[in-house]
N, C-alpha and C positions, 0 to 999 in steps of 0.2 A: 191276775190270771190264775189265781189259785182258788180251790174250793173253800179253803179256810177264809179267805177274804170275802168271797161271795156270800158266805154264811153269816157274816156280821150284819148288824143292823145298819141302816143308812147313816145314822148318827155316828156310829163307831167307825164306819168306813171313812167318813169325812175327817174324823179325828186322826185316824192312821195316816191319811193322805196329808193332812195339815202338818203333822210332826215330821213326816218324811221329807216333804218339800222344804220346810224350814231348815231341817238338819243339813240337807244337801246344799241349800243356799248359804248357810253359815260356813260350811266347809269350803265352798267356793270363795267366800270372802277371806277366809284364812289363807288359802292358796295365793290369792291376789296379794295379800300382805307379805307372804314369803317372796313373791316376785319383786316387790318393792325393796325388801331387805337385801336380796342378792343383786337386784338390778342396779341400785345406787353404787354398790361396790364395783360392779362391772364397768359402769360409766367412769368411775374414778381412774381406771386403768387405761382409758382410751387417750390417744394422742390428740392434740389440737388439730382441727380440720378433718377429723375422722367423721364421715357422714353418718356412721352408726350412732353417734352421740345424739344428734338432733332427732333422728327417727325414734330411737329407743326412749328418749326423754318424752316425746309425745305419747308413746305407749304407756309409760309410767303415769303420766297425767290422766289418761283414760282409765287406768286401773284404779286410781284413787276414787274415781266416780263410780266404778263397779263396786268397790268396797262399800261406799256409802249407800248405793242402791240395794245391795244384798243385805246389808246390816239393817236398813230400815224395814225391808220386807220381813226379816227375822223378828225384829222388835214387835212388829204389828201382828204377826201370824202365830209365833210360838217362841216367846223370849226365853223359855226354859231349856231350849236345846243347846248342846255344846259343840256340835260340829265334828271336826276331825278328832281321831283318837289322841289321848293325852300324850302318849309316847311320841307321836309325830310332831305335835305342837312344841314339845320340849326340844325336839331335834332341829327346829327351824333355824336357830342361830348358827348351828354347825352347817346346815345345808346352805344358808344364805352366804356363808363365807366362801362357798364355791364360786360365787359370782366373780371374785377376783382371783382365787387360787386355781380354779379349773373351769373356765367359762363353758367349754364344750359340754361337760357333764352337767353343769348347772342348767343349760338350755334343754338338755334331755329331760331333766327333772321337771322343768317348767312345762314342757310338752306333755309329760306324763300327767300333770294336773289339768292342762287345758284341753287336750284331745278328747278324753272321755266325756267331759261335760259338753264340749262342742258337738260331738257326735250324737249324744243323747238328746240335746236340745233340738238339733236339726231333725232328728227322727220324730220328735214330738210335734214340731211345727208342720212337718210334712204330713203328719197324721191328723191335722186339724186343730192342734193346740189343746190347752187344758182349761184356762180361765182367762178372762181379759187382762187381769193384772199380771199373772205369770207370763202370758203370751207377750205382753209389751216388754217386760223385762228381758225375755229371751230374744226378742227382735233387736233390742239395743245391744245386748251382749254379743249376739252372733255377728252383727254388722261390724262391731269394733274388734271383736276377737279374731275375725278373719285376718285383719292386718297384723295382729300380734303373732298369730300362728305362722303366717307367711314370713314374718321377719325371722322367727326362730328356725324355720326350715332353711331359709336363705343363709343365715349365719352358719348353720351346721354344714351345709353343702360347701360353703366357701372355705371353712376353717378346718374341718376334719381331714380333708385331703392333704393338708400341709403337715399333719402330725406324723410322727414316726410310726413304724410298723407295730411296735409293742403297744404304744398308746392307742392306736386305732383298734388293736385287738381287745384291749381292756374296755374301751368304749363300746365295742360291739357286744360284749357280754353284759355290761352295765345297762345298756339301753333297754332290753326286754325286762330286766329285773326291776328297774325303776318304774316301767309301765305297769307291771303286775302289782307291785306294792301299792302304788298310788291309786290304781283302779279299785283295790279293796278298800282303801281309806275313804274314797269318794262314794262308792256304791253300797258297801255292806253296812247295814245299820249297826250301832253299838249294841253290846249285850244288854244294856239297860232297856233298849227298845223292845227286845224280845221278851223281857220280863214284864215290862209295863203293859204290853198288849197280849201277853200270854200266847205268843206265837209258838206253835209246836216246833220242836227241834228239827223234825224231818222236813217241815215246810221251809225253814231257813236253809237247810242243807240243799234242798232241791233248787231253790232260787239262787243260791250262792255256793257252788256252781255245778250241781250234779245233773240237773235236768238238761236234756239235749237242747232245748230252746234257750236256756241260760248260757250254755257253752257257746251256742251260736252267737248270742249277743256279745259275749266276752271276746270272741274272735273278731267280730265285725267292727268293734270299737277301734281297732288298731290297723285297719286297712291302710290309712294314710301314713301311719308311722312306719309300717313295713316298707311302703314305697320309698319313704325318705331314707330308711336304713340302706336300701339297695342303691339309691342315688349317691349316698355318702361312702359306699364301699364297706358298710358295716354288716353285711350279710356274708358269713363264711360258714363252713361246716359246723364249727363249735357254736356260733351264735344261733344258727338255725335250729340246732338241737336244743338250745336254751329256750327259744321261742316255743318250740313244741312241748318241752317239759313243763313250761308254765301255762300251757293251754291257751296261748294267744297267737298261735301261728295261723297261717291261711293265705289266701290269695291277696296279693297287694293291690291297692287301688290303681286304676289306670290314670287317674287325675285326682287332685284334692277335692274332698267332699263328694266323691262318687256315692250315690245313694246305695244303701245296703242291699236293695233288691237286685242290684246288678253286681255287687261286690261281695258275694257270698262264697 
């Protein structure tokens, strides 16, 4: 949507799109691996006959297929990309340990990785798609990820209410912070991308996130999450201020996956 991109030759436009798609796909694969890392620790702490074990085990099985699918796409399209920032990848073991130490926060982090990608893919598909291969990958991912996101929503609604007042307050502040950090990790290209394609600094700043259209996208991504925060009792004056300060506040969705043209 920028004059800079439109001024590129068709060959260079395709190269930019190829690298961006592969980079986002690689990042998605890495987040799925983070889910496996913490998810197995979460399962180890469940008692026998806990129904969450069976359901979440099915989810982890599907996530391994997503990893294979995303990695194969990356290998064929742009094997030179690296995906998530290095600092975040190095933090994965620490984040994964939250699966057993603090499951509620772990599921917030998982949603912070899943919700933006899910929202963007739905917007793309509602707009007609991109390419037969990417469209098919998104169709598979959206269908299966809907169950995964539903499980995380249900788990948080069931368990956050049982927490003490102080822990709920901490979770209410950590929720928007996790969303904002991982949105940047998923959406914002690495500095190397800007140098490789000689993207003007002002163009990058407008896209992430100065332009009003960009700010609107950033807010709309989290309509479902804000709805969940309200359902879990995690919206209070302090947390609402945090959502606003991070630029991700706005009207909550009335139902999951409400299209952005009615959730603005």
